[in-house]
Structures are given as structure tokens and as C-alpha cells.
N, C-alpha and C positions, 0 to 999 in steps of 0.2 A: 792188470785186472781193473775193470771199471764197473762201478755201479752207477747207472744212469736211468732216469725215469722221464716220461713225457711231461710230468708235472714240474720238472726243472732240477730235481736233485742230482748232484754229480759228486762222485768220489772216485779218485784213482789211487790205487795202492800197488806199487811196483818196485821190483829190484832193478836198479839202473846199472848199466855197464858201459864201457866205451862204445859198444855196438848200438845201444839204444838210447844213449844219453840225450839225443835230440828231442826225446819226448818231453824233456824239461822245458823246452822252448814252445811246446804246443799248449799254451795256457788257455784255459777257458775263462771268459770274462768274469771278473768278480771272485776269482778263486784265491784261497790262501794256501801256502805251501810250507810243508815241513820236510826238510831235507836232512838225512842222517848219513854222514860219511862213514862207510864201513871199510873202505880201503885204507892203505897206509897214508895217503895224502890226497887232497883235492884242492883245485884252484877254481874259483868261480868269480867272475867279474860282474858286479852289479852296479848299475848307474855310474859306470866308469871307474869304479874302485875295485881293486883286486883283493880277494879274500883267500887266505891259505888256511885250509881246514886240516886238522890232524885226525887220526883215526878216532871214531866214536864221538865226533863233534857234530852238533846240531846247528842248523841255521834256519831262520824263519823269515819268509817273504810274503808280502801282500801283492795285490793286483797292480799296485802303482810302481813296484820295483821292476826295472828293466834289466834282464839278464843279457849281458853282452857276449860272454863266452864261458865255457865250462870244460874242465879237464878232470876226469875221474878214473878210478880203477873200479870201484863199486860203491853204490849208495842205495839207500832206501828212501822212496818218495811217497809222501802222503799229500794229496791235493784235493781240496773240497771247496764247494761254493756255499754261499749263504743259505740257499734253499735246502741244502743237506744239513748244515748245522751253522747257526748264527752265534759266533763267539760274543757278540755284543748283547744280543737279546738274552743269552743264557750265561751272562757273566757270573751270576751267583754260583753256577755249577762248575766253572773252570777257572775263573779269576785270571784270565790271560790277556784280557783287553788292556792295552796300554803297557803290556810287558812283552809278550811274544808277538802280538800283532797290534797295529794302529798306535804305535808308540812314537818314540823320538826318531830323529834322523839316523841314529846309530842302529845298524841291523843287529838284532838279538842273536847271540851265539852262546853255547856252553858245551862243555865236554862231559860225557858220561863217565863217572869214576867207576872203578872195577866193581865195587859192591852193588852198584845199581844196574850193571850191564844185564844180568840175568833177568831182571824185572822188565826192562825195555825189550829184550829179545823175546821174552814170553808174550808180552803184549802185542808185539809185531806178528808173531806166529798166530796168535788167536785172531787178530784182525784179518790176516790172510785166510784163515779157515772160514771165518764168517763171510768173507767175500765170495767164497766158493759154495756157500750154502744158500740156495735160492728157494726161500719159502716166505710166507706172509709175515714172519717175524724178523726177516733179514735186516731191514732198515733200522729197527729198534736196537738190534744187537750191534750193528755197525756204529750207530751213534753212541751207544754205551761204550764201546771199545775206544772210539775216538776221544770221548770225554776223558777216559782213564789215561790215555796217552798224553793229552794236553795238560791234565792235572799234574802228572809226573814231570812233564817238561817244565811247567811253571814252578814246581817245587825245586827242581834242580837249578833252574835259572836263578831263583832267589838265593839259593845257597852259593851259587857261583859269583853272585854280585854282592852288594852291600845291603840288599833289601832286608836281610835277616837282622840288621842292626836297628830296625824300627818296628813299631807295633803294627798289627794288621790294619787298624783304622788309618794309621799314617801311610801305610803302603797303598791303601785304597785311594787316599787323597793324591798321592804321586801318580798312580796309574790313571786316575781320572784326569789329572792335569795333562799328561801325555796325550790322552785320547782327545781332550778338548783342543789342544794345540793342533792335532792332526785334522780336526774338523773345522777349525776357525782361523788357522794361521794366515790365510790370505786377507781376511778382513780385519783381524786384530793382532797388532804387533806388540802390545803392552802387557806386562805381567798383571796389572791391576784388573784388567777384564777377566782373566782366568781366575784370579783370586776371588773376585766377587761371585763368579759362577760357583765356586767351591765353598763360599761362605767363610773364607779364610783371608787373612791379611797377606799382602805381598811379603812381609817379613817372615811370617810363619812358613810360607812356601820356601823362601830362601834358606831358612834354618833346616828344613827337612832335606833339601837338596845338598846342603853342606855335609850331611851325614852319609848320604848314599852315593853322591856323585861329586866329581871335580868340576861340574858345570853348574851355572846358576840357571834359574828359570828363564831369564832373558836370553841366555846363550842357547838354550833349547829352542826357543822361538826363532831366534836368528838362524840357527843351523837348519831348521825346517824350511825357512824361507830360501836360504841358499841352495838347499837340495832341490827344491822345486825349480828355482831359477836355472840351475845347472842342467836339470833334465830338459827344460824347455830349450835352452841354448843348444844342447847336444843332439836332441832327438826331434826337433821341429825346425821349421823354416821361419818361425815368427821373428819379427824384428825385436831388437832390444827394447825399443819404446813400447811395443805391445806387451812384452813380458813384464816390464816395469809397471805398467798400468794394471795388468792382471794381478800383480802381487800387492796392489794397493798403494803404490808410490805415485804421488801426484806429478812428480817431475823426474825425467830420465836422469838428470844430473845427480839427484839424491840417491836413486837406485844404483847408479854407477859407482858413486863414492862408497856406498854400503857394500857393494859386491867386491870392490877392490880392497877395501879394508879387511874383508874376511878372506879373500882368495889371493891377494897380492897382485892381481891383474884385473883389468877392466872386463866387462862382459864381452865386448867385441874382441879383445885380445884372447880371452878364454875360448871363444868360438874359433878363432884362427888357430889356436894351439890344438884343439880337438880335430879340426880338419887336417892339420899337418900330421898328426899322429895316426890318423886313419888313412 
């Protein structure tokens, strides 16, 4: 089921099976994806990394994620673009920026526990009903239902992680840090830049991350750089030198050392391994 208008709004809500799973690869530019595994298991390879999802596990993807392969029994897909609903512009309504979308290099996932299943199932059915109701209130109802689903997903993700250990204002700082890294990681590789944008000290950020994560703010920045580099190496024909300069490294040797320190192989060796595996 698709909601689409000439003014640019796009929303797809569909039950996926083995027969129609290729629809997941038919992405519209700028779309965000919520994928809910309803089968016993699912495997999805994103940016060269294989993810194994159990039943009732959610995964969230943005337009920059490259889906390489998919194996499912059944799943539920929600895909929408910014024109339909902007999670950044309406962050006050859903609070999922920097958590479900536009966050760190780690793809967000969580499992729906039994006591929350009926709520998610009801919201899905209501969304499907609104998709089939074509009147002048349809887009308002669809946006309302999408907001409810995203809010519930954000709540569950926070419970599934360590975000519950910090106050809301602290959570907002962490979310904004993730979003800022996503927006500026190419130009700025230092924690001090992001701390200043947040009116916090680097030490304050480090203390927050020590509560909710086993990663430091600097590791988050470095992992985002590595993810972009690996995408460029794997999915483009650009030279290592071009990729290094694109990521803000003045010298290819500095980039190569950085990459090898994180991945154990040089960028050129990594590209060779990828070609060998494919």
C-alpha cells in the first residue's frame, strides 16, 4: 500500500514475504525505513554487515544505508520520506532524531517484549486501515499514526538500551551529539567541536557516554568516519586518495594508518578483500 502525492509526500506500508521482499530494495531517495520482523528469523546485510533478527525485532535504516541482501519469512515495512514527515523538524513530537535515525554508526535495533506486542499490532492495523481510507483527512491520520508508532519505538529502544539511566535533558544532549556527528563528521573529527555546539565540555560528554555506552564520544566520531570510508571503498570506484581527502585527511598516509588501526587492514587491502568475497 502506497500513499503518494504530486507534492512529494511518500509513504509505503506493506507486509513483506519471500515473494515480494525485493520491494525493500526499491528505495525512494531520502526515505527512512522501519522494518519489523514478524517471522521466526530474518537476516539482512547492510553496508557489508550481516544482522540476524529474531521474531518481533525492529531495525531502523536511513537513506545512506546500503542493503546488500535480505532473507525473510515475513516482515512489516514502513517507509516514508521527509516530505511526508520530517523526524528532524518535528523532533519535539517524536524524539527519535539521533536514536532511531541519524544516529551513530551502529544500526538501531530492539525486540518488542510480549506486553508491548498488542499495542504495536494494533497501531499497525490502524495504520493499514488509514492507508485504505482515501479522503481529505487521510494524510493527517497517517501522520498521526506514524508519530504514535515512532514514539512507541523510541520508548522501547530507550528501555532496551541504557538511555533510561540518564535524565531526559541528558538524553537530549546525547541524541543531539549523535545527530551533529552525522551532519559534520567529514569536516570535524574532534570532540571539542561537538561539545562547543552543545554548550558542554568534552568531559561532560565523556561522562554521559560512560553511563549509556561502552564507547567514548571520540570512538563514535571515528566509527562514523570508518563507516563512510568503507561504504566508499565498497560501493564506489573512487581512489583511496580521493576518499581520504573527502573525509578531511590532508595526507593519504594518515588516512591509511587511521583505517588500518581500526580495521586491521589498509584501505587498499580492504577493497581487495571485498572484491574477493563478491
